[in-house]
All heavy atoms as an XYZ file, in Angstrom:
821
protein
N       6.509    213.138    218.729
C       7.002    212.241    219.754
C       6.685    210.774    219.418
O       7.276    209.889    219.983
C       6.399    212.610    221.098
N       5.785    210.556    218.483
C       5.420    209.184    218.099
C       6.367    208.732    216.985
O       6.527    209.439    215.985
C       3.954    209.125    217.611
C       3.009    209.571    218.722
C       3.599    207.713    217.144
C       1.567    209.728    218.285
N       7.010    207.573    217.137
C       7.926    207.090    216.099
C       7.235    206.950    214.734
O       6.025    206.715    214.651
C       8.372    205.722    216.623
C       8.178    205.804    218.099
C       6.973    206.685    218.293
N       8.025    207.074    213.686
C       7.513    207.058    212.306
C       6.674    205.817    212.026
O       5.567    205.919    211.493
C       8.679    207.147    211.287
C       8.181    206.972    209.869
C       9.399    208.460    211.425
N       7.188    204.651    212.338
C       6.456    203.413    212.044
C       5.113    203.390    212.754
O       4.112    202.948    212.199
C       7.303    202.146    212.382
C       6.604    200.878    211.889
C       7.579    202.050    213.864
C       6.635    200.702    210.407
N       5.062    203.918    213.963
C       3.813    203.941    214.718
C       2.822    204.940    214.132
O       1.606    204.692    214.154
C       4.068    204.224    216.187
C       4.886    203.128    216.823
O       5.999    203.394    217.264
N       4.403    201.903    216.850
N       3.318    206.053    213.605
C       2.413    207.010    212.940
C       1.773    206.355    211.726
O       0.571    206.494    211.483
C       3.178    208.282    212.552
C       3.670    209.064    213.750
C       4.111    210.462    213.421
N       5.081    210.626    212.376
C       6.389    210.755    212.552
N       6.907    210.672    213.776
N       7.186    210.960    211.525
N       2.561    205.622    210.973
C       2.020    204.905    209.810
C       1.005    203.851    210.251
O      -0.058    203.699    209.638
C       3.153    204.259    209.023
N       1.316    203.142    211.329
C       0.412    202.103    211.828
C      -0.898    202.690    212.333
O      -1.967    202.103    212.112
C       1.083    201.321    212.962
C       2.183    200.413    212.483
C       2.978    199.814    213.638
O       3.180    200.447    214.666
N       3.427    198.579    213.448
N      -0.840    203.827    212.999
C      -2.067    204.457    213.509
C      -3.011    204.816    212.374
O      -4.217    204.570    212.453
C      -1.728    205.699    214.338
C      -1.134    205.426    215.713
C      -0.592    206.712    216.321
C      -2.167    204.789    216.624
N      -2.459    205.381    211.320
C      -3.285    205.729    210.160
C      -3.875    204.457    209.553
O      -5.081    204.371    209.296
C      -2.469    206.518    209.114
C      -3.247    206.695    207.826
C      -2.039    207.869    209.683
N      -3.027    203.465    209.331
C      -3.481    202.215    208.717
C      -4.518    201.506    209.579
O      -5.555    201.056    209.071
C      -2.273    201.300    208.479
C      -2.606    200.175    207.534
O      -3.083    200.461    206.408
O      -2.396    199.000    207.905
N      -4.270    201.433    210.875
C      -5.215    200.774    211.778
C      -6.567    201.485    211.792
O      -7.615    200.829    211.797
C      -4.654    200.711    213.198
C      -3.499    199.732    213.345
O      -3.278    198.921    212.426
O      -2.815    199.797    214.384
N      -6.540    202.806    211.793
C      -7.801    203.554    211.811
C      -8.629    203.257    210.569
O      -9.844    203.033    210.668
C      -7.520    205.053    211.917
N      -7.999    203.223    209.411
C      -8.752    202.928    208.190
C      -9.234    201.479    208.155
O     -10.343    201.201    207.681
C      -7.922    203.263    206.947
C      -7.942    204.723    206.619
C      -6.943    205.561    207.054
C      -8.989    205.272    205.895
C      -6.956    206.920    206.771
C      -9.022    206.629    205.603
C      -8.008    207.451    206.043
N      -8.442    200.563    208.661
C      -8.892    199.166    208.730
C     -10.083    199.019    209.672
O     -11.031    198.290    209.371
C      -7.744    198.251    209.172
C      -6.732    198.049    208.078
O      -7.060    198.083    206.892
N      -5.481    197.852    208.457
N     -10.058    199.712    210.800
C     -11.192    199.675    211.730
C     -12.440    200.296    211.107
O     -13.556    199.807    211.317
C     -10.826    200.396    213.029
C      -9.804    199.684    213.912
C      -9.322    200.609    215.021
C     -10.391    198.404    214.489
N     -12.252    201.347    210.328
C     -13.400    201.979    209.660
C     -13.994    201.048    208.603
O     -15.216    200.922    208.498
C     -12.981    203.299    209.032
N     -13.134    200.385    207.833
C     -13.647    199.445    206.822
C     -14.399    198.287    207.474
O     -15.353    197.763    206.915
C     -12.504    198.928    205.950
C     -12.191    199.841    204.788
C     -11.283    199.187    203.762
N      -9.939    198.988    204.234
C      -8.988    199.913    204.229
N      -9.249    201.111    203.779
N      -7.782    199.632    204.670
N     -13.980    197.909    208.675
C     -14.652    196.836    209.417
C     -15.868    197.350    210.181
O     -16.522    196.590    210.894
C     -13.667    196.185    210.383
N     -16.141    198.641    210.050
C     -17.281    199.299    210.696
C     -17.193    199.260    212.230
O     -18.202    199.205    212.917
C     -18.602    198.743    210.190
C     -18.774    198.932    208.691
C     -20.172    198.666    208.244
C     -20.368    198.713    206.760
N     -19.731    199.696    205.983
N     -15.970    199.292    212.731
C     -15.753    199.332    214.175
C     -15.696    200.773    214.667
O     -16.122    201.077    215.776
C     -14.485    198.537    214.559
C     -14.687    197.067    214.206
C     -14.123    198.723    216.024
C     -13.455    196.200    214.321
N     -15.151    201.657    213.825
C     -15.156    203.092    214.118
C     -15.741    203.814    212.906
O     -15.732    203.277    211.792
C     -13.740    203.643    214.443
C     -12.826    203.568    213.224
C     -13.144    202.951    215.659
C     -11.503    204.317    213.398
N     -16.251    205.024    213.086
C     -16.787    205.784    211.947
C     -15.678    206.171    210.962
O     -14.534    206.421    211.360
C     -17.377    207.038    212.586
C     -17.460    206.769    214.049
C     -16.446    205.717    214.359
N     -16.015    206.221    209.704
C     -15.075    206.621    208.658
C     -14.501    208.003    208.943
O     -13.311    208.247    208.732
C     -15.768    206.603    207.282
O     -16.234    205.277    207.032
C     -14.822    207.018    206.180
N     -15.325    208.900    209.456
C     -14.855    210.252    209.769
C     -13.708    210.194    210.777
O     -12.738    210.951    210.677
C     -16.014    211.125    210.295
C     -15.508    212.443    210.837
C     -17.038    211.349    209.202
N     -13.798    209.293    211.724
C     -12.737    209.161    212.721
C     -11.427    208.712    212.062
O     -10.350    209.202    212.399
C     -13.162    208.182    213.812
C     -12.269    208.218    215.028
C     -12.844    207.380    216.162
O     -13.921    206.804    216.064
N     -12.111    207.311    217.247
N     -11.514    207.790    211.118
C     -10.318    207.352    210.392
C      -9.745    208.501    209.569
O      -8.530    208.713    209.545
C     -10.647    206.171    209.494
N     -10.611    209.246    208.926
C     -10.147    210.377    208.123
C      -9.477    211.443    208.985
O      -8.574    212.144    208.519
C     -11.309    210.981    207.330
C     -11.833    210.106    206.192
C     -13.137    210.669    205.649
C     -10.801    209.981    205.088
N      -9.886    211.554    210.243
C      -9.268    212.540    211.137
C      -7.792    212.233    211.391
O      -7.036    213.130    211.752
C     -10.041    212.625    212.456
C     -11.367    213.317    212.300
C     -12.225    213.234    213.545
O     -12.052    212.373    214.392
N     -13.173    214.148    213.641
N      -7.375    210.995    211.184
C      -5.959    210.671    211.373
C      -5.092    211.284    210.280
O      -3.868    211.284    210.400
C      -5.709    209.149    211.406
O      -6.019    208.587    210.136
C      -6.491    208.476    212.517
N      -5.707    211.814    209.233
C      -4.937    212.429    208.147
C      -4.762    213.932    208.331
O      -4.024    214.553    207.580
C      -5.594    212.168    206.776
O      -6.843    212.856    206.703
C      -5.792    210.685    206.522
N      -5.408    214.520    209.323
C      -5.339    215.972    209.525
C      -3.900    216.429    209.774
O      -3.468    217.456    209.259
C      -6.268    216.413    210.676
C      -6.042    217.864    211.048
C      -7.726    216.181    210.296
N      -3.155    215.652    210.520
C      -1.791    216.045    210.879
C      -0.815    215.945    209.704
O       0.308    216.462    209.772
C      -1.281    215.197    212.051
C      -0.545    213.960    211.601
C       0.852    213.955    211.564
C      -1.220    212.824    211.184
C       1.540    212.830    211.117
C      -0.546    211.715    210.752
C       0.838    211.716    210.717
O       1.509    210.618    210.269
N      -1.211    215.284    208.613
C      -0.278    215.024    207.524
C       0.344    216.278    206.924
O       1.442    216.205    206.373
C      -0.953    214.206    206.417
C      -1.213    212.742    206.746
C      -2.024    212.088    205.640
C       0.094    211.992    206.968
N      -0.309    217.409    207.051
C       0.301    218.625    206.503
C       1.618    218.943    207.201
O       2.429    219.682    206.670
C      -0.661    219.809    206.531
C      -0.937    220.356    207.898
C      -1.716    221.647    207.831
C      -3.174    221.333    207.648
N      -4.019    222.493    207.596
N       1.856    218.342    208.369
C       3.111    218.525    209.100
C       4.047    217.333    208.975
O       5.143    217.351    209.522
C       2.820    218.780    210.580
C       1.968    220.001    210.766
O       2.232    221.046    210.191
N       0.916    219.873    211.546
N       3.618    216.308    208.282
C       4.405    215.064    208.159
C       5.371    215.156    206.985
O       4.997    215.569    205.897
C       3.457    213.875    207.961
C       4.133    212.529    207.854
C       4.853    212.144    209.129
O       4.186    211.853    210.132
O       6.103    212.144    209.122
N       6.621    214.737    207.221
C       7.630    214.758    206.161
C       8.216    213.374    205.894
O       9.042    213.220    205.007
C       8.783    215.718    206.523
C       8.346    217.152    206.737
C       7.774    217.768    205.468
N       7.267    219.105    205.696
C       5.985    219.416    205.899
N       5.071    218.468    205.915
N       5.615    220.656    206.079
N       7.785    212.391    206.650
C       8.318    211.041    206.490
C       7.496    210.249    205.477
O       6.282    210.440    205.332
C       8.326    210.304    207.833
C       9.218    210.939    208.878
C      10.698    210.804    208.560
O      11.087    209.903    207.801
O      11.472    211.624    209.095
N       8.161    209.322    204.810
C       7.560    208.528    203.743
C       6.482    207.567    204.240
O       5.392    207.501    203.673
C       8.673    207.742    203.034
C       8.164    206.733    202.039
C       7.756    207.130    200.772
C       8.096    205.376    202.358
C       7.294    206.214    199.853
C       7.634    204.449    201.444
C       7.232    204.874    200.192
O       6.767    203.967    199.292
N       6.777    206.811    205.282
C       5.889    205.720    205.695
C       4.478    206.170    206.091
O       3.500    205.550    205.651
C       6.539    204.886    206.788
C       7.725    204.089    206.255
S       8.608    203.179    207.517
C       7.374    202.025    208.036
N       4.307    207.213    206.896
C       2.938    207.641    207.200
C       2.178    208.106    205.952
O       0.983    207.824    205.809
C       3.129    208.785    208.194
C       4.450    208.522    208.819
C       5.282    207.933    207.719
N       2.878    208.796    205.066
C       2.225    209.225    203.827
C       1.821    208.033    202.968
O       0.732    207.998    202.398
C       3.142    210.160    203.034
C       2.944    211.580    203.395
C       3.753    212.363    204.169
C       1.834    212.406    203.018
N       3.218    213.620    204.289
C       2.037    213.673    203.588
C       0.694    212.186    202.258
C       1.135    214.718    203.422
C      -0.205    213.229    202.081
C       0.029    214.465    202.659
N       2.708    207.056    202.864
C       2.399    205.860    202.072
C       1.180    205.147    202.647
O       0.281    204.726    201.910
C       3.619    204.925    202.050
C       3.425    203.687    201.229
C       3.249    204.004    199.763
C       3.217    202.722    198.952
N       2.703    202.944    197.615
N       1.124    205.025    203.955
C      -0.021    204.396    204.615
C      -1.311    205.161    204.313
O      -2.336    204.571    203.951
C       0.223    204.332    206.118
O      -0.911    203.852    206.780
N      -1.255    206.467    204.460
C      -2.446    207.286    204.218
C      -2.898    207.192    202.763
O      -4.085    206.997    202.484
C      -2.169    208.737    204.590
N      -1.962    207.312    201.834
C      -2.338    207.285    200.416
C      -2.872    205.923    199.994
O      -3.822    205.846    199.206
C      -1.155    207.707    199.549
C      -0.748    209.168    199.725
C       0.522    209.469    198.944
C      -1.870    210.112    199.325
N      -2.281    204.859    200.512
C      -2.811    203.522    200.210
C      -4.257    203.395    200.684
O      -5.109    202.840    199.980
C      -1.971    202.436    200.883
C      -0.675    202.185    200.167
O      -0.459    202.648    199.049
N       0.217    201.470    200.819
N      -4.536    203.889    201.868
C      -5.885    203.793    202.412
C      -6.849    204.755    201.733
O      -8.027    204.435    201.557
C      -5.853    204.027    203.921
C      -5.358    202.807    204.655
O      -6.032    201.791    204.700
N      -4.158    202.881    205.194
N      -6.378    205.906    201.345
C      -7.251    206.879    200.695
C      -7.608    206.473    199.265
O      -8.626    206.925    198.740
C      -6.624    208.270    200.722
C      -6.625    208.912    202.113
C      -5.719    210.135    202.124
C      -8.031    209.275    202.549
N      -6.819    205.600    198.658
C      -7.163    205.080    197.329
C      -8.549    204.450    197.340
O      -9.327    204.605    196.406
C      -6.146    204.039    196.864
C      -4.945    204.660    196.210
O      -4.981    205.862    195.876
O      -3.942    203.939    196.024
N      -8.851    203.729    198.398
C     -10.162    203.100    198.552
C     -11.272    204.147    198.482
O     -12.285    203.966    197.814
C     -10.212    202.349    199.889
C     -11.567    201.851    200.271
C     -12.093    200.708    199.702
C     -12.341    202.525    201.218
C     -13.350    200.238    200.055
C     -13.593    202.070    201.575
C     -14.099    200.927    200.993
N     -11.067    205.284    199.168
C     -12.071    206.336    199.188
C     -12.163    207.054    197.849
O     -13.243    207.473    197.438
C     -11.801    207.322    200.329
C     -12.068    206.715    201.663
C     -11.052    206.158    202.399
C     -13.358    206.660    202.157
C     -11.300    205.567    203.622
C     -13.627    206.065    203.382
C     -12.599    205.519    204.106
N     -11.049    207.182    197.159
C     -11.088    207.777    195.828
C     -11.977    206.939    194.911
O     -12.790    207.472    194.169
C      -9.670    207.881    195.243
C      -9.120    209.260    195.331
C      -8.893    209.870    196.561
C      -8.838    209.977    194.178
C      -8.392    211.149    196.641
C      -8.330    211.256    194.256
C      -8.110    211.836    195.482
O      -7.628    213.108    195.548
N     -11.817    205.632    194.987
C     -12.649    204.750    194.166
C     -14.114    204.804    194.600
O     -15.020    204.802    193.778
C     -12.139    203.305    194.247
C     -10.764    203.056    193.639
C     -10.299    201.639    193.959
C     -10.783    203.291    192.138
N     -14.332    204.865    195.908
C     -15.689    204.863    196.439
C     -16.443    206.153    196.107
O     -17.634    206.130    195.827
C     -15.618    204.678    197.960
C     -16.812    203.978    198.532
S     -16.490    203.505    200.230
C     -16.940    204.979    201.076
N     -15.740    207.296    196.163
C     -16.396    208.585    196.005
C     -16.253    209.189    194.611
O     -16.712    210.304    194.365
C     -15.889    209.576    197.045
C     -16.259    209.196    198.442
C     -15.293    209.080    199.423
C     -17.581    208.939    198.786
C     -15.632    208.735    200.719
C     -17.930    208.589    200.073
C     -16.955    208.481    201.045
N     -15.611    208.472    193.706
C     -15.492    208.960    192.338
C     -16.883    209.237    191.773
O     -17.810    208.469    191.979
C     -14.773    207.917    191.484
C     -14.432    208.431    190.101
O     -14.337    209.660    189.928
O     -14.254    207.599    189.195
N     -17.031    210.359    191.130
C     -18.303    210.795    190.529
C     -19.380    211.090    191.578
O     -20.565    210.885    191.340
C     -18.812    209.766    189.532
C     -17.887    209.565    188.367
C     -18.499    208.631    187.336
N     -17.485    208.232    186.392
C     -16.956    207.023    186.302
N     -17.362    206.073    187.108
N     -16.032    206.761    185.431
N     -18.963    211.524    192.754
C     -19.935    211.938    193.768
C     -19.636    213.376    194.176
O     -18.597    213.931    193.842
C     -19.887    211.013    194.997
O     -18.767    211.328    195.797
N     -20.545    213.964    194.931
C     -20.363    215.353    195.379
C     -19.227    215.489    196.396
O     -18.752    216.584    196.663
C     -21.664    215.915    195.953
C     -22.102    215.305    197.264
C     -22.850    213.976    197.140
O     -23.128    213.537    196.001
O     -23.132    213.372    198.171
N     -18.757    214.389    196.949
C     -17.679    214.405    197.942
C     -16.299    214.465    197.283
O     -15.336    214.930    197.873
C     -17.781    213.150    198.850
C     -16.660    213.089    199.849
C     -19.125    213.105    199.535
N     -16.223    214.040    196.036
C     -14.932    213.898    195.353
C     -14.166    215.224    195.262
O     -12.984    215.283    195.591
C     -15.143    213.313    193.963
C     -13.871    212.881    193.288
C     -13.200    211.745    193.725
C     -13.332    213.592    192.228
C     -12.028    211.328    193.112
C     -12.165    213.180    191.611
C     -11.523    212.049    192.063
O     -10.359    211.643    191.454
N     -14.815    216.289    194.858
C     -14.161    217.599    194.733
C     -13.616    218.110    196.053
O     -12.427    218.458    196.147
N     -14.451    218.166    197.101
C     -13.929    218.591    198.404
C     -12.807    217.688    198.927
O     -11.878    218.164    199.570
C     -15.153    218.540    199.321
C     -16.307    218.724    198.406
C     -15.905    218.038    197.119
N     -12.882    216.389    198.641
C     -11.838    215.480    199.079
C     -10.515    215.807    198.374
O      -9.456    215.837    199.006
C     -12.229    214.025    198.811
C     -11.256    213.026    199.406
S     -11.842    211.318    199.392
C     -11.716    210.927    197.674
N     -10.581    216.108    197.093
C      -9.377    216.499    196.357
C      -8.796    217.795    196.916
O      -7.582    217.918    197.060
C      -9.682    216.664    194.873
C      -9.810    215.365    194.131
C      -9.996    215.605    192.648
O     -10.854    216.365    192.241
N      -9.174    214.957    191.853
N      -9.664    218.751    197.214
C      -9.201    220.024    197.784
C      -8.511    219.801    199.126
O      -7.467    220.388    199.408
C     -10.368    220.999    197.957
C     -10.963    221.452    196.637
O     -10.282    221.329    195.592
O     -12.114    221.927    196.658
N      -9.103    218.961    199.958
C      -8.529    218.667    201.270
C      -7.148    218.033    201.116
O      -6.182    218.435    201.768
C      -9.458    217.738    202.057
C      -8.829    217.180    203.302
C      -8.653    217.977    204.429
C      -8.383    215.867    203.349
C      -8.058    217.472    205.577
C      -7.789    215.347    204.485
C      -7.627    216.156    205.597
O      -7.035    215.660    206.724
N      -7.047    217.032    200.249
C      -5.771    216.347    200.073
C      -4.709    217.269    199.476
O      -3.542    217.208    199.866
C      -5.946    215.098    199.215
C      -6.671    213.964    199.913
C      -6.926    212.806    198.959
C      -5.890    213.484    201.119
N      -5.114    218.130    198.588
C      -4.165    219.097    198.026
C      -3.623    219.984    199.148
O      -2.416    220.237    199.226
C      -4.825    219.949    196.949
C      -3.884    220.962    196.339
C      -4.573    221.798    195.289
C      -3.618    222.846    194.739
N      -4.274    223.760    193.829
N      -4.488    220.426    200.024
C      -4.082    221.248    201.159
C      -3.084    220.504    202.057
O      -2.167    221.101    202.600
C      -5.317    221.663    201.963
C      -4.979    222.600    203.092
O      -4.299    223.598    202.907
N      -5.450    222.274    204.280
N      -3.275    219.205    202.198
C      -2.372    218.410    203.031
C      -1.023    218.176    202.336
O       0.005    218.115    202.994
C      -3.009    217.060    203.375
C      -4.309    217.128    204.149
C      -4.185    217.912    205.424
O      -4.397    219.103    205.449
N      -3.817    217.250    206.487
N      -1.026    218.036    201.026
C       0.174    217.675    200.270
C       1.061    218.873    199.947
O       2.282    218.732    199.862
C      -0.217    216.919    198.978
C       0.964    216.770    198.041
C      -0.792    215.561    199.310
N       0.497    220.050    199.790
C       1.293    221.228    199.390
C       2.488    221.471    200.318
O       3.606    221.683    199.826
C       0.408    222.485    199.237
C       1.242    223.754    199.171
C      -0.458    222.363    198.007
N       2.345    221.407    201.656
C       3.528    221.601    202.498
C       4.621    220.546    202.256
O       5.809    220.856    202.302
C       2.992    221.518    203.924
C       1.549    221.876    203.800
C       1.123    221.328    202.468
N       4.227    219.319    201.977
C       5.195    218.262    201.674
C       5.916    218.566    200.366
O       7.137    218.440    200.261
C       4.497    216.907    201.599
C       5.386    215.700    201.342
C       6.325    215.469    202.522
C       4.535    214.475    201.067
N       5.157    218.977    199.364
C       5.724    219.365    198.074
C       6.737    220.492    198.262
O       7.850    220.433    197.731
C       4.597    219.799    197.126
C       5.082    220.249    195.785
C       5.323    219.330    194.778
C       5.306    221.593    195.526
C       5.772    219.753    193.529
C       5.748    222.022    194.290
C       5.990    221.091    193.294
N       6.374    221.495    199.021
C       7.265    222.637    199.263
C       8.526    222.197    200.020
O       9.622    222.691    199.743
C       6.540    223.748    200.022
C       5.441    224.414    199.224
C       5.932    225.097    197.947
O       7.090    225.577    197.924
O       5.165    225.134    196.972
N       8.375    221.276    200.957
C       9.518    220.740    201.697
C      10.517    220.101    200.734
O      11.716    220.387    200.781
C       9.041    219.723    202.738
C      10.144    218.911    203.336
N      11.033    219.427    204.260
C      10.514    217.621    203.120
C      11.895    218.478    204.601
N      11.600    217.380    203.929
N      10.025    219.243    199.848
C      10.928    218.564    198.919
C      11.473    219.509    197.854
O      12.610    219.357    197.414
C      10.259    217.331    198.310
C      10.302    216.194    199.279
C       9.181    215.810    199.983
C      11.498    215.531    199.540
C       9.245    214.794    200.916
C      11.568    214.512    200.468
C      10.433    214.148    201.143
O      10.505    213.146    202.070
N      10.708    220.478    197.497
C      11.214    221.492    196.567
C      12.396    222.216    197.204
O      13.408    222.476    196.548
C      10.103    222.479    196.220
C      10.495    223.499    195.188
C       9.313    224.388    194.853
C       9.705    225.448    193.849
N       8.595    226.368    193.582
N      12.284    222.493    198.499
C      13.345    223.186    199.226
C      14.588    222.315    199.391
O      15.702    222.759    199.100
C      12.823    223.621    200.593
O      13.861    224.143    201.368
N      14.424    221.077    199.865
C      15.606    220.251    200.125
C      16.279    219.769    198.848
O      17.427    219.325    198.891
C      15.321    219.068    201.082
C      14.442    218.010    200.438
C      14.773    219.549    202.402
C      14.372    216.712    201.236
N      15.586    219.844    197.726
C      16.207    219.460    196.449
C      16.679    220.681    195.668
O      17.104    220.551    194.530
C      15.223    218.665    195.565
O      14.097    219.491    195.261
C      14.805    217.370    196.228
N      16.601    221.838    196.315
C      16.984    223.100    195.672
C      16.287    223.244    194.322
O      16.902    223.310    193.273
C      18.503    223.204    195.563
C      19.179    223.236    196.930
C      20.690    223.211    196.874
O      21.278    223.372    195.791
O      21.282    223.031    197.949
N      14.958    223.255    194.414
C      14.082    223.397    193.243
C      14.270    222.256    192.240
O      14.372    222.455    191.045
C      14.273    224.758    192.574
C      13.076    225.138    191.743
O      11.956    224.686    191.987
N      13.297    225.966    190.746
N      14.335    221.063    192.768
C      14.377    219.818    192.009
C      15.693    219.609    191.257
O      15.765    218.814    190.329
C      13.192    219.714    191.043
C      11.900    220.074    191.679
C      11.138    221.159    191.413
C      11.216    219.371    192.722
N      10.028    221.179    192.229
C      10.047    220.088    193.043
C      11.487    218.209    193.431
C       9.161    219.692    194.021
C      10.598    217.802    194.415
C       9.455    218.542    194.692
N      16.757    220.280    191.675
C      18.030    220.135    190.973
C      19.046    219.275    191.734
O      20.122    218.994    191.215
C      18.643    221.523    190.715
O      18.945    222.159    191.939
N      18.714    218.847    192.948
C      19.639    218.090    193.787
C      18.922    216.859    194.351
O      17.765    216.944    194.742
C      20.110    219.001    194.919
C      21.070    218.404    195.882
C      21.454    219.458    196.930
C      21.716    218.788    198.240
N      21.893    219.736    199.336
N      19.595    215.731    194.386
C      19.021    214.501    194.944
C      19.189    214.536    196.465
O      20.296    214.760    196.954
C      19.714    213.247    194.358
C      19.178    211.978    195.009
C      19.545    213.201    192.852
N      18.121    214.320    197.222
C      18.240    214.315    198.684
C      19.168    213.197    199.163
O      19.306    212.173    198.520
C      16.818    214.061    199.170
C      15.941    214.264    198.016
C      16.765    214.067    196.790
N      19.774    213.424    200.325
C      20.708    212.444    200.884
C      20.006    211.188    201.398
O      20.463    210.085    201.161
C      21.504    213.086    202.034
C      22.463    214.157    201.596
S      23.802    213.529    200.584
C      24.721    212.612    201.800
N      18.898    211.358    202.091
C      18.221    210.211    202.698
C      17.532    209.320    201.698
O      16.907    209.792    200.740
N      17.647    208.007    201.906
C      17.010    207.045    201.003
C      15.501    207.244    200.919
O      14.928    207.236    199.835
C      17.328    205.622    201.452
C      16.660    204.566    200.654
N      17.006    204.288    199.362
C      15.627    203.729    200.950
C      16.234    203.324    198.887
N      15.385    202.975    199.852
N      14.852    207.445    202.059
C      13.397    207.638    202.058
C      13.020    208.971    201.411
O      11.943    209.096    200.854
C      12.841    207.560    203.468
C      12.875    206.171    204.037
S      11.880    205.025    203.075
C      11.498    203.823    204.290
N      13.888    209.959    201.486
C      13.603    211.237    200.827
C      13.715    211.101    199.306
O      13.060    211.808    198.565
C      14.552    212.329    201.315
C      14.275    212.751    202.726
O      13.104    212.659    203.152
O      15.217    213.175    203.414
N      14.577    210.207    198.867
C      14.723    209.999    197.424
C      13.481    209.355    196.854
O      13.042    209.634    195.790
C      15.938    209.117    197.131
C      17.228    209.815    197.464
C      18.428    208.900    197.278
O      18.334    207.822    196.705
N      19.566    209.318    197.797
């Protein structure tokens, strides 16, 4: 029910608030839980841009492996969605954002 641009903004705002130490980082990360159901480009772009910071921060730490596992779990449904709409990568999707 939340418009696409607003979903992207919510994710981005949460990570900005966490970086400013206004909310806990865990709270910002919780905004990514729903992504396994997200199929739009903008919320994913917002999340991935913000998660890059954490990849750099947690590289070579005990958190890095579990973080990769979590993100893989979130991305697999999106991958399967695009595999389906492209007929196993043989067809270009109609929508510009899907391309």
